[in-house]
C-alpha positions as CSV (number, residue, x, y, z in Angstrom):
1,X,79.5,55.8,141.0
2,X,78.1,54.9,144.4
3,X,79.3,56.3,147.7
4,X,82.1,53.8,147.9
5,X,83.7,55.2,144.7
6,X,83.9,58.7,146.3
7,X,85.1,57.4,149.5
8,X,87.9,55.5,147.8
9,X,88.9,58.6,145.8
10,X,89.3,60.6,149.0
11,X,91.1,57.9,150.9
12,X,93.2,56.3,148.3
13,X,95.9,57.6,145.8
14,X,94.3,58.9,142.6
15,X,97.5,58.6,140.5
16,X,96.4,61.5,138.3
17,X,100.0,62.3,137.4
18,X,100.7,58.7,136.3
19,X,97.5,58.5,134.3
20,X,98.3,61.7,132.4
21,X,101.8,60.7,131.7
22,X,100.6,57.3,130.3
23,X,98.1,59.2,128.0
24,X,100.9,61.5,126.8
25,X,103.2,58.6,126.1
26,X,100.5,56.9,124.2
27,X,100.3,59.9,121.8
28,X,97.4,61.9,123.2
29,X,98.0,65.6,123.0
30,X,94.6,67.2,123.4
31,X,92.8,67.4,126.8
32,X,89.4,68.9,127.1
33,X,88.1,69.4,130.8
34,X,84.3,69.2,130.8
35,X,83.3,71.0,133.9
36,X,81.7,74.2,135.3
37,X,85.1,75.6,135.8
38,X,88.6,74.5,134.8
39,X,90.5,72.7,137.6
40,X,92.9,70.1,136.3
41,X,94.0,71.6,132.9
42,X,96.8,73.5,134.6
43,X,98.0,70.3,136.3
44,X,97.9,68.5,132.9
45,X,100.0,71.3,131.3
46,X,102.6,71.1,134.1
47,X,102.8,67.3,133.8
48,X,103.2,67.3,130.0
49,X,105.2,70.5,129.9
50,X,107.9,69.1,127.4
51,X,105.3,67.9,124.9
52,X,103.2,71.2,124.9
53,X,99.7,69.6,125.0
54,X,96.5,71.4,124.0
55,X,94.5,71.9,127.2
56,X,91.2,73.7,127.2
57,X,88.2,74.0,129.4
58,X,84.6,74.2,128.5
59,X,82.8,76.5,130.9
60,X,83.9,78.9,133.5
61,X,82.6,80.2,136.8
62,X,80.0,83.0,136.1
63,X,80.4,82.4,132.4
64,X,78.6,79.2,131.6
65,X,76.7,80.1,128.5
66,X,77.0,79.1,124.9
67,X,79.3,81.9,124.0
68,X,81.9,80.6,126.5
69,X,81.6,77.1,125.1
70,X,82.2,78.4,121.5
71,X,85.2,80.3,122.7
72,X,86.6,77.2,124.3
73,X,86.1,75.3,121.0
74,X,87.8,78.2,119.2
75,X,90.8,78.0,121.5
76,X,91.2,74.4,120.6
77,X,90.7,75.1,116.9
78,X,93.5,77.8,116.8
79,X,95.8,75.2,118.4
80,X,95.3,72.8,115.5
81,X,92.4,70.7,116.9
82,X,89.8,69.8,114.2
83,X,86.4,71.0,115.2
84,X,83.2,70.1,113.3
85,X,81.9,73.6,113.1
86,X,79.0,72.6,110.8
87,X,77.6,70.5,113.7
88,X,78.3,73.2,116.3
89,X,77.1,76.2,114.3
90,X,74.9,74.6,111.5
91,X,75.5,77.1,108.7
92,X,77.6,80.3,108.7
93,X,79.5,82.7,106.6
94,X,83.2,82.6,105.6
95,X,85.2,85.8,106.2
96,X,88.7,86.6,105.0
97,X,91.6,86.4,107.4
98,X,93.1,89.6,108.6
99,X,96.5,90.7,107.3
100,X,99.5,90.1,109.4
101,X,99.8,92.4,112.4
102,X,103.3,93.5,112.2
103,X,106.1,93.8,109.6
104,X,109.3,93.1,111.4
105,X,111.8,95.7,110.3
106,X,114.3,97.5,112.5
107,X,113.6,101.2,112.9
108,X,117.1,102.3,113.7
109,X,119.2,102.3,110.5
110,X,122.4,100.3,110.6
111,X,125.6,102.1,109.5
112,X,126.3,101.4,105.9
113,X,129.8,100.1,105.0
114,X,131.2,102.3,102.3
115,X,131.8,100.2,99.2
116,X,135.5,100.0,98.1
117,X,136.4,102.0,95.0
118,X,137.2,99.9,92.0
119,X,141.0,99.5,91.8
120,X,142.6,100.5,88.6
121,X,145.9,99.0,89.6
122,X,147.4,96.8,86.9
123,X,149.6,94.8,89.2
124,X,149.3,93.1,92.7
125,X,151.8,95.5,93.9
126,X,149.8,98.5,93.0
127,X,146.7,97.0,94.5
128,X,148.6,96.4,97.7
129,X,149.9,100.0,97.7
130,X,146.4,101.6,97.5
131,X,145.0,99.2,100.0
132,X,147.8,100.3,102.4
133,X,146.9,103.9,101.7
134,X,143.2,103.5,102.5
135,X,144.0,101.6,105.6
136,X,146.5,104.1,106.8
137,X,149.1,101.4,107.2
138,X,152.3,103.7,107.5
139,X,154.7,100.8,108.0
140,X,153.6,99.1,104.8
141,X,153.7,102.3,102.9
142,X,157.1,103.2,104.1
143,X,158.4,99.7,103.2
144,X,156.9,100.1,99.6
145,X,158.1,103.6,99.1
146,X,161.5,103.1,100.8
147,X,161.0,106.0,103.3
148,X,160.8,106.6,106.9
149,X,157.4,105.6,108.4
150,X,157.4,108.8,110.5
151,X,157.2,111.1,107.6
152,X,154.2,113.3,107.5
153,X,153.8,112.8,103.8
154,X,152.4,109.2,104.4
155,X,149.6,110.5,106.5
156,X,148.8,113.3,104.0
157,X,148.7,110.6,101.3
158,X,146.1,108.6,103.4
159,X,144.0,111.7,104.0
160,X,144.0,112.5,100.3
161,X,143.0,109.0,99.4
162,X,140.1,109.2,102.0
163,X,138.9,112.6,100.7
164,X,139.0,111.4,97.1
165,X,137.0,108.4,98.0
166,X,134.3,110.4,99.8
167,X,134.1,113.0,96.9
168,X,133.8,110.2,94.4
169,X,130.7,108.8,96.4
170,X,128.9,112.3,96.5
171,X,130.0,113.4,93.1
172,X,126.6,112.6,91.4
173,X,124.6,114.1,94.2
174,X,125.4,117.7,93.1
175,X,123.3,119.5,90.5
176,X,123.3,123.0,89.2
177,X,120.5,125.1,87.8
178,X,120.8,125.6,84.0
179,X,118.8,127.5,81.3
180,X,118.3,126.0,77.8
181,X,117.1,128.3,75.0
182,X,113.5,127.4,74.2
183,X,112.5,128.4,70.7
184,X,109.1,129.5,69.9
185,X,107.1,126.5,68.6
186,X,104.2,128.5,67.3
187,X,101.8,126.2,69.1
188,X,98.1,127.4,68.8
189,X,96.0,127.3,71.9
190,X,92.5,126.0,72.1
191,X,89.7,126.1,74.6
192,X,89.0,128.6,77.4
193,X,91.8,129.8,79.6
194,X,91.2,131.2,83.0
195,X,93.3,134.3,84.0
196,X,93.4,135.3,87.6
197,X,94.7,138.7,88.5
198,X,94.3,142.4,87.7
199,X,96.4,145.2,86.4
200,X,98.6,145.9,83.3
201,X,100.4,142.5,83.5
202,X,97.1,140.7,83.4
203,X,96.4,142.6,80.1
204,X,99.7,141.5,78.8
205,X,99.0,137.9,79.6
206,X,95.5,138.1,78.0
207,X,96.9,139.5,74.8
208,X,99.6,136.8,74.6
209,X,97.1,134.1,75.0
210,X,94.6,135.6,72.6
211,X,97.5,135.9,70.0
212,X,97.8,132.1,70.3
213,X,94.1,131.6,69.6
214,X,92.9,131.0,73.2
215,X,89.5,132.3,74.5
216,X,90.1,133.9,77.9
217,X,88.0,134.6,81.1
218,X,89.4,136.8,83.7
219,X,88.7,137.0,87.5
220,X,90.5,139.4,89.8
221,X,90.7,137.3,93.0
222,X,90.4,133.6,93.9
223,X,87.2,134.1,95.9
224,X,85.4,135.1,92.7
225,X,85.8,131.7,91.2
226,X,82.6,130.0,90.3
227,X,81.4,127.0,88.4
228,X,80.6,129.2,85.4
229,X,84.2,130.4,85.2
230,X,86.1,127.2,86.0
231,X,84.1,124.5,84.3
232,X,85.8,123.2,81.2
233,X,88.9,125.4,81.6
234,X,91.8,124.2,79.5
235,X,94.4,126.0,81.7
236,X,94.8,128.7,84.4
237,X,97.3,131.5,84.4
238,X,97.8,133.6,87.5
239,X,99.4,137.0,87.9
240,X,98.5,137.3,91.6
241,X,102.2,136.8,92.4
242,X,103.0,140.2,91.0
243,X,101.0,141.9,93.8
244,X,102.9,144.1,96.3
245,X,103.1,144.0,100.0
246,X,100.2,143.2,102.3
247,X,99.7,145.8,105.0
248,X,98.0,143.3,107.3
249,X,100.9,140.8,106.9
250,X,104.1,142.7,106.2
251,X,106.3,139.7,106.5
252,X,104.6,137.5,103.9
253,X,104.2,139.0,100.4
254,X,100.7,139.5,99.2
255,X,101.5,137.8,96.0
256,X,102.6,134.6,97.8
257,X,99.5,134.6,100.0
258,X,97.2,135.1,97.0
259,X,98.9,132.3,95.1
260,X,98.5,129.9,98.0
261,X,94.8,130.9,98.2
262,X,94.3,130.3,94.4
263,X,95.8,126.8,94.6
264,X,93.6,125.9,97.5
265,X,90.5,127.5,95.8
266,X,91.2,125.5,92.5
267,X,91.4,122.3,94.5
268,X,88.2,123.0,96.4
269,X,86.5,123.7,93.0
270,X,87.7,120.5,91.5
271,X,89.8,122.2,88.7
272,X,92.2,119.8,87.2
273,X,93.5,122.1,84.5
274,X,97.2,123.0,84.9
275,X,98.1,126.2,86.8
276,X,100.7,128.5,85.4
277,X,102.0,131.3,87.8
278,X,103.6,134.5,86.4
279,X,106.3,136.4,88.2
280,X,108.6,139.2,87.1
281,X,112.4,139.4,87.8
282,X,112.2,136.4,90.3
283,X,115.1,134.4,88.7
284,X,118.0,135.2,86.6
285,X,119.0,133.3,83.5
286,X,122.5,134.8,83.4
287,X,124.7,137.5,84.7
288,X,123.1,139.8,82.2
289,X,119.7,139.1,83.6
290,X,120.0,139.0,87.5
291,X,117.3,138.6,90.0
292,X,115.4,141.9,90.5
293,X,112.7,140.7,92.9
294,X,113.7,138.6,95.8
295,X,110.2,138.9,97.1
296,X,108.7,137.1,94.1
297,X,111.5,134.6,94.2
298,X,109.6,133.1,97.2
299,X,106.8,132.2,94.8
300,X,109.3,129.9,92.9
301,X,110.0,128.1,96.1
302,X,106.3,127.6,96.5
303,X,106.1,126.5,92.9
304,X,108.7,123.8,93.4
305,X,106.7,122.3,96.3
306,X,103.5,122.6,94.4
307,X,104.9,120.8,91.4
308,X,105.9,117.8,93.6
309,X,102.7,117.7,95.7
310,X,100.2,118.6,92.9
311,X,101.8,117.2,89.8
312,X,98.4,116.7,88.1
313,X,97.3,120.2,88.6
314,X,100.6,122.2,88.2
315,X,101.6,123.6,84.9
316,X,104.7,125.6,85.8
317,X,106.3,129.1,86.5
318,X,106.9,131.8,84.0
319,X,109.1,134.6,84.9
320,X,108.9,137.9,82.9
321,X,111.8,140.3,82.2
322,X,112.1,143.4,84.6
323,X,109.4,146.1,84.4
324,X,109.6,148.2,81.3
325,X,110.9,145.5,79.0
326,X,108.6,144.8,76.1
327,X,107.2,141.2,76.1
328,X,106.1,140.3,72.6
329,X,103.9,137.1,72.3
330,X,106.7,135.0,70.8
331,X,108.8,135.5,73.9
332,X,106.2,133.5,75.9
333,X,106.8,130.1,76.9
334,X,104.4,128.0,74.7
335,X,101.5,126.5,76.6
336,X,101.8,123.2,74.8
337,X,100.9,119.8,76.2
338,X,104.7,118.9,76.1
339,X,105.3,121.8,78.5
340,X,102.5,120.6,80.8
341,X,103.9,117.1,80.9
342,X,107.5,118.1,81.6
343,X,106.4,120.7,84.1
344,X,109.4,122.8,83.1
345,X,109.4,126.3,84.5
346,X,110.3,128.9,81.8
347,X,112.0,132.3,82.2
348,X,111.8,134.3,78.9
349,X,114.5,136.7,78.1
350,X,113.8,140.0,76.2
351,X,113.5,138.2,72.8
352,X,113.5,134.5,73.6
353,X,112.5,132.0,76.2
354,X,114.7,129.5,78.2
355,X,113.7,126.3,80.0
356,X,114.9,125.6,83.5
357,X,116.9,122.4,84.0
358,X,119.2,120.8,86.7
359,X,122.1,119.0,85.0
360,X,124.8,117.4,87.1
361,X,127.3,119.9,88.5
362,X,130.9,119.6,87.4
363,X,133.4,118.6,90.1
364,X,134.7,121.4,92.2
365,X,138.4,121.8,92.8
366,X,139.3,121.6,96.5
367,X,140.8,124.7,98.0
368,X,144.6,124.6,98.0
369,X,144.9,122.2,95.1
370,X,146.1,122.9,91.6
371,X,143.7,122.2,88.7
372,X,144.6,119.3,86.5
373,X,146.7,120.3,83.5
374,X,145.0,120.4,80.1
375,X,146.9,118.1,77.8
């Protein structure tokens, strides 16, 4: 490259565009510009825009080190260009690829098309009749029934069909609270049971557990828990919910606050034994045994949440009869492994126990409709 070469390059056509097109038509798709700063790669990209060539530089202005060169080789590598990395880097380590960045799912839900109810029609005419009812096609209904299309009965028939269809969709969403008699299994207890609370009800709980063969350790408040009392506990029974009002917090019952503190303290202490919480008159099993303490009923709301969030540490809820009713040990819900697994709250009556359940609710008659006749 003598001075005449550079003179000719400045004075005569370079034909860069034609040269790049010839290379592209010959099958070349990778162009690497070896220069201190990329100058012609953009022109190459524009010239071969339809074939989408791989164009990379090597160095850049004020960035001419080895890191920049390796980055340029990596840019070519991710575009499918084979790079002999063992020659460039000698030896290295292999790392796993990262997971994909996004999971493409639409955030906004799409309106679901309600499924059509199975038709019980035995003939095509009946199927067409119910289809006309669901679509509100008054003219077709009037033709099938032989009446005037302006009659209000046709609109009422369509409304009834749509209501019945909606009710059939949500019929299995409704449940009711039921109570099933729970006979005394006579199960004996083993191990050491931790009782948290104070007062006559705590003594009743202690006597009931001792009658089943359990060893008991009693602490009055959650802040008195220590490793010597909680280590190896087979179960925990709390009577804290039976406490009265808290003068400092008149809105929140003291028993509810103390129960929350106990759940938190047991978690901090690493206690995995199931926790049973005792209330009195918080639920009613029948009209003969109504709720007598709406304040303690709040603890049952807490218990439902705790049973879902802390299933491995939650035993259940035990509701005693109103104050003054004797509670013999056989009336207690047995603290058996089966009860722990099912997490079934229990509400003993005066002489027996009942297990809480949620069976499907029977269908409700719509106001203004007559009940179906009993054949």
